[in-house]
C-alpha positions as CSV (number, residue, x, y, z in Angstrom):
1,M,72.5,-69.7,33.0
2,N,69.9,-71.1,35.4
3,G,67.0,-70.9,33.2
4,S,65.8,-67.1,34.0
5,I,66.7,-63.7,33.5
6,E,70.1,-62.9,35.0
7,L,71.4,-59.3,35.4
8,A,74.6,-58.0,33.7
9,A,76.3,-54.6,33.7
10,S,78.0,-53.2,30.5
11,V,81.6,-51.5,30.8
12,V,79.8,-48.5,29.2
13,V,78.1,-47.6,32.6
14,F,81.9,-47.1,33.7
15,N,82.7,-44.9,30.3
16,Q,84.4,-41.9,31.8
17,E,85.7,-43.7,34.8
18,L,87.8,-46.2,32.4
19,K,88.7,-43.7,29.7
20,Q,90.3,-41.4,32.5
21,E,91.8,-44.5,34.1
22,R,90.3,-44.0,37.3
23,L,89.0,-47.4,37.4
24,G,90.4,-50.8,35.6
25,I,88.5,-53.7,34.2
26,E,89.3,-55.6,37.4
27,D,87.5,-52.5,39.8
28,V,84.6,-52.7,37.3
29,M,84.5,-56.7,38.0
30,R,84.5,-56.1,41.8
31,I,81.8,-53.6,41.7
32,C,79.5,-56.1,39.7
33,A,80.4,-58.9,42.1
34,D,79.6,-56.5,45.1
35,C,76.2,-55.3,43.7
36,G,75.2,-58.9,43.1
37,I,75.6,-58.7,39.1
38,Q,76.5,-61.6,37.7
39,A,78.2,-61.0,34.2
40,L,80.1,-58.1,32.8
41,E,79.8,-57.0,29.1
42,V,83.3,-56.0,27.5
43,R,83.9,-54.1,24.1
44,D,86.3,-54.6,21.6
45,E,87.5,-51.1,22.0
46,E,91.3,-51.0,23.4
47,W,90.3,-49.3,26.9
48,F,87.1,-51.1,27.3
49,G,88.7,-54.8,28.2
50,L,89.3,-56.6,25.1
51,P,92.6,-55.9,22.9
52,P,92.5,-53.9,19.6
53,V,92.4,-56.5,16.4
54,D,95.7,-55.1,15.1
55,V,97.6,-56.5,18.3
56,S,99.7,-59.6,17.5
57,A,98.2,-62.9,18.4
58,T,100.6,-63.6,21.2
59,E,99.3,-60.2,22.7
60,F,95.7,-61.0,22.0
61,D,96.0,-64.7,23.8
62,E,97.8,-63.1,27.0
63,A,95.1,-60.2,27.2
64,C,92.1,-62.6,26.8
65,K,94.0,-65.1,29.5
66,R,94.2,-62.0,32.0
67,L,90.6,-61.1,31.6
68,K,89.6,-64.8,32.0
69,L,91.7,-65.1,35.2
70,L,90.2,-61.5,36.4
71,S,86.6,-63.0,35.6
72,S,87.3,-66.1,37.4
73,G,89.0,-64.4,40.4
74,S,85.7,-62.2,41.0
75,D,83.1,-64.7,39.9
76,V,81.8,-62.7,37.2
77,R,81.2,-64.2,33.9
78,L,82.1,-62.0,30.8
79,I,79.9,-61.4,27.7
80,V,81.8,-59.8,24.3
81,A,80.0,-56.8,22.6
82,S,81.5,-56.0,19.3
83,G,81.1,-52.5,17.5
84,A,81.5,-54.8,14.1
85,S,78.6,-54.9,11.7
86,L,78.0,-58.1,9.7
87,G,78.0,-57.3,6.1
88,E,80.8,-54.9,6.1
89,E,83.7,-56.5,4.3
90,A,86.2,-54.0,6.4
91,D,84.8,-55.4,9.5
92,C,85.6,-59.4,8.9
93,S,88.7,-59.3,10.8
94,R,87.0,-57.6,14.0
95,L,84.3,-60.0,13.8
96,L,86.5,-62.9,13.7
97,R,88.5,-61.8,16.7
98,A,85.5,-61.1,18.6
99,I,84.0,-64.4,18.1
100,T,88.0,-65.9,19.1
101,S,87.7,-63.6,22.0
102,A,84.0,-65.2,23.2
103,K,85.1,-68.9,22.7
104,S,88.3,-68.0,25.0
105,L,86.5,-66.2,27.6
106,G,83.5,-68.4,27.6
107,S,80.9,-65.6,26.3
108,P,78.1,-67.4,24.9
109,I,77.3,-64.8,22.5
110,V,78.9,-61.6,20.6
111,R,76.7,-58.7,20.3
112,V,76.9,-57.4,16.5
113,F,75.1,-54.8,14.3
114,L,73.8,-55.1,11.0
115,S,75.2,-53.2,8.1
116,E,73.1,-51.0,5.8
117,L,73.1,-53.8,3.0
118,A,71.6,-51.3,0.6
119,E,70.8,-53.8,-2.0
120,W,68.6,-55.8,0.6
121,Q,65.1,-54.1,1.8
122,T,63.0,-55.5,4.4
123,G,60.6,-57.9,2.8
124,E,62.5,-58.9,0.1
125,N,65.0,-61.9,-0.4
126,I,68.6,-61.5,0.7
127,G,70.9,-61.9,-2.6
128,R,73.3,-64.5,-2.8
129,D,76.1,-62.3,-2.8
130,V,75.4,-60.7,0.4
131,I,74.8,-64.4,2.0
132,E,78.2,-65.2,0.5
133,R,79.8,-62.2,2.3
134,L,78.0,-63.4,5.7
135,E,78.7,-67.1,5.5
136,P,82.3,-67.6,6.5
137,I,81.5,-65.3,9.6
138,L,78.5,-67.1,10.4
139,E,80.0,-70.5,9.9
140,E,83.0,-69.5,12.4
141,A,80.6,-68.6,15.0
142,N,78.5,-71.5,14.6
143,S,81.5,-74.1,14.7
144,S,82.8,-72.0,18.0
145,G,79.5,-72.4,19.6
146,V,79.1,-68.7,19.8
147,L,75.8,-67.0,19.0
148,L,75.8,-64.0,17.1
149,C,73.4,-61.4,18.4
150,I,72.4,-58.5,16.3
151,E,71.5,-55.2,17.9
152,N,68.5,-52.9,16.9
153,T,70.0,-49.4,16.4
154,S,68.4,-45.7,16.3
155,E,69.0,-45.9,12.7
156,P,66.4,-47.2,10.0
157,E,68.8,-50.0,9.1
158,G,68.8,-51.1,12.8
159,S,65.0,-51.2,13.3
160,V,63.8,-54.5,15.1
161,S,61.5,-55.5,12.1
162,R,64.3,-55.4,9.4
163,I,66.4,-57.4,12.1
164,V,63.7,-60.0,12.7
165,D,63.6,-60.5,8.6
166,F,67.1,-60.7,8.4
167,I,67.8,-63.4,11.0
168,D,64.6,-65.4,9.5
169,Q,66.1,-65.2,5.8
170,V,69.4,-66.3,7.1
171,E,68.1,-69.2,9.3
172,S,66.1,-70.3,6.4
173,Q,68.8,-69.7,3.5
174,L,71.7,-71.2,5.5
175,G,70.3,-73.1,8.5
176,I,72.4,-70.9,10.8
177,V,70.9,-69.5,14.0
178,L,71.1,-66.0,14.8
179,G,70.0,-64.2,18.0
180,M,68.8,-60.4,18.6
181,T,70.0,-58.1,21.1
182,L,67.0,-56.1,22.4
183,D,68.0,-52.7,23.3
184,T,65.1,-51.1,24.9
185,G,66.2,-47.2,24.7
186,N,67.0,-47.6,21.1
187,C,63.6,-49.0,20.3
188,V,62.5,-45.6,21.6
189,M,64.9,-43.6,19.3
190,N,64.1,-45.5,16.2
191,E,61.2,-44.0,14.2
192,E,60.7,-47.2,12.5
193,D,60.0,-49.3,15.7
194,G,56.9,-49.1,18.2
195,S,57.1,-49.2,21.9
196,P,59.9,-51.3,23.7
197,A,57.3,-53.7,24.8
198,Q,55.8,-54.0,21.1
199,V,59.0,-54.7,19.5
200,T,59.5,-57.4,22.6
201,K,56.6,-59.0,21.6
202,L,57.3,-58.9,17.6
203,A,60.9,-60.3,18.0
204,G,59.6,-63.0,20.5
205,R,62.0,-66.3,20.3
206,R,64.5,-64.4,18.2
207,V,65.7,-62.1,21.6
208,K,68.6,-63.8,23.1
209,Y,70.3,-60.9,24.8
210,V,68.9,-57.9,26.2
211,H,70.1,-54.2,26.9
212,L,68.5,-52.4,29.7
213,K,68.7,-48.7,28.5
214,D,66.2,-45.9,29.2
215,V,65.9,-42.6,27.5
216,C,65.3,-39.0,28.5
217,P,65.6,-35.4,26.7
218,D,68.8,-33.4,27.3
219,E,68.8,-29.7,27.3
220,N,68.2,-29.5,23.7
221,S,65.6,-31.9,23.8
222,N,67.3,-34.5,22.2
223,L,67.0,-38.2,23.5
224,R,69.9,-39.4,25.4
225,D,70.3,-42.7,27.1
226,C,70.0,-43.1,30.9
227,A,69.5,-45.6,33.7
228,P,66.5,-47.8,33.5
229,G,63.5,-46.1,35.6
230,S,65.0,-42.3,34.8
231,G,63.3,-42.0,31.9
232,S,60.4,-43.1,29.3
233,V,60.8,-46.7,28.9
234,D,57.8,-48.7,30.5
235,F,60.1,-51.5,31.8
236,P,57.2,-53.6,33.7
237,S,55.6,-54.1,30.1
238,V,58.9,-55.2,28.7
239,F,59.6,-57.5,31.4
240,D,56.2,-58.9,31.1
241,E,56.7,-59.5,27.2
242,L,60.2,-61.1,27.8
243,K,58.5,-63.3,30.4
244,A,55.7,-64.4,28.2
245,G,57.9,-65.4,25.3
246,G,60.0,-67.5,27.8
247,Y,63.1,-65.4,28.0
248,C,66.0,-66.9,29.9
249,G,69.2,-64.8,29.4
250,Y,71.2,-62.0,30.4
251,A,69.7,-58.7,31.1
252,C,72.6,-56.2,30.7
253,F,72.6,-52.6,31.8
254,E,74.0,-50.7,28.9
255,F,74.2,-46.8,29.4
256,D,76.4,-44.0,29.8
257,G,77.0,-43.3,33.5
258,V,78.5,-40.2,32.6
259,G,81.3,-40.3,35.4
260,E,78.9,-41.6,38.3
261,G,78.6,-45.3,37.1
262,L,78.3,-46.9,40.1
263,D,75.5,-44.5,41.5
264,W,73.7,-44.8,38.4
265,L,74.1,-48.9,38.6
266,R,72.8,-48.8,42.0
267,K,69.6,-46.6,41.1
268,A,69.2,-49.1,38.0
269,L,69.3,-52.0,40.4
270,S,66.8,-50.9,42.8
271,K,64.3,-50.3,40.0
272,T,65.2,-53.5,37.9
273,R,65.0,-55.8,40.7
274,Q,61.3,-55.7,41.1
275,Y,60.4,-56.7,37.7
276,L,62.4,-60.0,37.9
277,P,60.6,-63.1,38.7
């Protein structure tokens, strides 16, 4: 990073093309490079770039080497996003594999989620039993030089205020730094949160990664994600808060391109670049 906000894109933008094998990861990297996007977020689902957890260690290493080689050839850096949740015992191996992937691929962060952890509520101390479940994962990330960044979601347990409280308590009890992935679209869809700009200010220094996503109603009036500038999120205000807080890191386009990924990416770029310094 050069101390500023840099644009990235998630493979989710090319969701349909990847599923239908009309594009491969190398094609998506080339598109990013052609668009002047510095980094690509890859996922731990099997058709999103990273190998599944149940492959052998040899296959896993080979897949990471191939991704690293493609990344170097296209001059596009890689960011690792895991669908696993901190605090879920069933997700431990997946989280450890994501940390290993990040270290191998040179990703400074791993996007993760926060489990419901029903025994802990915002404003209460996290019990030692919860901390003990988290400690091995957090220590592995810390020793690997990888920052785990918890994403806010559209569900109550994924509210920004809950994540902020969790990060602060983990840092206080374990002395291990966590980050937050701020998802602008999820802020709108979570009734526990305020506006994206308000929660950006609330999260402050904890924001270490940003997902740029807009939201708009579908034919049934349900909110769905869309490209920045195509929905209701006030992105100038979000970027004002990020810059006011001294944010320097990746701002990653993360929305479903519904089969027209490049078209939607170009629209998002034309809107977003005007907000950057």
